[in-house]
N, C-alpha and C positions, 0 to 999 in steps of 0.2 A: 716749380711744381714737377713732381716726379711722375713719370708715366708707368702705369702698371704693365708688366710683361706677363702674358699668359703662358703658362707651362702646363704640359700634360700631366706631369707628376711633380710633387714637391721633392726637394733634394733628398729627404729621408725615404720617400717612396721609391725614388729612382735607385738609391743605394740598395734598398731591400730587394728590388727587382734584379739588379745585377748580382747580388749575393745568391738569390734564388736560382738564377740561370747558371751561375758558377757551380753551385751545389748539384744541380741536375746534370751538368756536363761531367762533373767528377764522378757522380754515381754511375752514369752511363759507361764511362771509360773503365771504372772498376768492375762493373758487371760483365762487360765485354771481355776483359782480361781473365776473369774467373771462368767464363764459359768457353773460352778458346785456348786456355793454357795447355790442354792436352791435344789440341788439334795438330795434325801432321799436315803442314801447309803444302808439302810436295804432292800429297794426294789431292788436295784442293786444286792445285794448279793443273793436275792431270785430269780433273773431273770432266771438262768439256770433251776431251779425247775419248774417255770411257763412255760418256753419254752418247756420243756420236757412234761409237762402235756398237753399243747395245741397240741404239735406234736402227742402225743398218741391218742388224740381225732380225729385227721385228718386221721387216718389210721384205717380201709381201706377207700379209697375214695368211695363216693356214685356214682358209674358209671352210674346208671340210670338217673342221673341229666344231663348227656351229651346231651340228646335230647333237653333239655331246652336251651342249650347254642348256638345252631347253628345260630339262628337269631341274638342274640347279637354279636356273632363273626363276622357275615356278616356285621352287622351295624358298627362294629369297623373297619373292613377293608375298608368299603366305606367311613367312616369318614376320615381315614388316606389318602386314595387315592384322594378324592374330595378336601380335605383341602390342600394337596400337590399341586394338579393341580391349584387350585385357588391362592395359594401363589406364585407359579412359574410364573403364568401369571402377577401378580402384581409386582413381583420382577424384571422382565426383564427390563422394562422401568426405574425403579429406579436405576438399576445397570448402565445403559447407562448414566443416569444423574449424577451418583456419580463418574464415571471414568473421570480422568482428560483429556484424549484424545478424549472423545466423548461428554462431557457435553456442552451444549450451553452457560452456564454461571457458571464461577468458583466462582463468588461473591454471587450469590443468589441460583441458582438451586442445585449446588453441596452441599453446606452446608445443604440445606433443605433435599436432598436425604440422606445424611449421618445421619442426625437427625432421619429420619424415620428408617434407618437401626439399629441405636443404640437403639431407643425406642422399636423396635420389638424384638431385642435380649435381652433386659434388663428385659423383663417381661416373666415369664414362661407360658407355655401353660395352666397349671392348673389355674393360676391366670386369664388369659384371659377368660377361660371357666367359672370361678366363676363370673366374671363381666358380661359376656354375658348371662349366665343363669338368673341372676337377671334382665337383661334388656329384653331379648327375651323369657324367660321362659325355662323350661326343654325340652330336646329333642336333636336330632342330629344336628340341625342347629347351635346352639351355639358351639358345638364341632367342626364342620367343619370350622366355622369362626375362632375359637381359634387356630386351627392347621394352618390355612392359615396365620393369623397375626404373629404367631411365626415363620413360614417358610420364610416370606419375608426377614427378616434381615439376616438369615443364607444364603439363596440362593443369595441375592443381594450382600452381602459382598464378597463371594467367586467369584461371577461372575464378579463384577467390578474390582477385582484384576486381574482376567484372561484377561479382556479387556485391562487393563493398560500394560500388559506384551506381547501384540501381536507384531508381526514383522511389522514395519512401511513400509517396502519396497513394499509389495503388495498394501497397502492402498495408498501410494504416487503414485504408477503407475496408479491406477484407477483414482485418483484425477487429474493427469496430462492429462488425456483424456477429461476432462471437464464433467465427469459423475456427476449426481446430488447426493446429500447427501444420499438419500435412497439407491442408487446403490452402493455407497462406503461402506455403512454398510452391505448391503446384500452380496456383492461379495468380500469385502476386510476384514471385521471383523468377520462376522458370521461364515464362514468356519473355521476360526482359533480358535474360542471359542466353537464351537459345541461339540467337545469331552468333554471339561470341563463342559459344560452346562448339557450334558446327565449324566455324572458322579455325578455332584452335585445334580441334581434332583432326581436320583434314590437313592442316599445316604440319602437325606432328607426324601424321602418316607419311607425308612427303619427305620429311627429315629422316624418318625411320627406314625408308627405302634406301637412302644413301648409307645409313649406318649398317644395315643388314648385309650390304654387299661385302663388307670387310670382316664380319664376325667369323666367317669360315677360316680365317687365318689362325684362329685359336681353337678350331675344332667344332664350331657351332653350326656347321652345315652351310648349304647355299653355295652360291657361285664363288664365294671367297675361298672355299675348299679347293675348287678347281684352280684358282689363281695360285694358291700356295703350292699345289702339286706341280704346276707348270714352272713356277719360279725355282723350285727345288731341283728340277731336272733341266733347268736352263733352256726350256722350250720356248724361246722368244717369239716365234710366229704364233704360237698358241696364246701367249700372254697378250699380244696385240689384239687378237680376236676377243679375248675376255675383257680387256679394257674397253674396246668398242661396244661390247654387249652391255657392260656396266653403264657406260655413257648413255647408250640408247634407252636403257631401263630407267635411269634417273630423269632423262628428258621426258620420257613417256609419263612417268609419275608426276612430274611437274605440270604437264599439260592436263592430265586427268584431274589433279587436285585443283587447278585453276578453273576447269569447267565445272567441277562440283561446287566450288565456292560461288561461282557466278550464278549457278542454277538455284542454289539454296538460300543465298543471302540477298 
């Protein structure tokens, strides 16, 4: 009588697993070779020395430069806030058009709304700002619009998913009374998605504070503009102050967004 031996995988599955891992390792080595074929390794070897040298020049920070940063910091916060608000306003109707249970047309309007969401999420805010600065000129307006365009896809995607997951019972009850479509949306759908909407909006605002700090590097205003100027002039003590100011702003934004979510949800 033969005794059955338990195996985690059959010989065929084991062979396929090894072939898969071999293919993965081969692809990784190939990609690494393609990415690093123009790398000058002597520079890489010297990187710790250069980083240590720059770090030593950034200490001590030039604290007197803080007085120059208040207005750029305020501009950065305004850019994030206004851009988020504009993006949320535009994202709400797109989300309703993208959701299967609220779109008026699954053949035309829903694919169009999904295309807008994908297009918005595919392009980074820095690229949007670069394009808008070339079109509108430097300043806060391109930054605000760039933040808004980037926020549309994020907010609309999460919101339309929340709309599709609502409980149909309250909606069906309101529809059975003969209420118009606007009343169905206002009393059957909005109360169910409101907590998700608040959380998504505040979370996006928190993300936009981080993104708005670097938009000045392409001329969109804010504290990033000061960072670019200091980097171009090799004013490393000023750079350290700016980096600390950005870190403090991001931490403050994270704390405020957490408090808002806790208070409203």
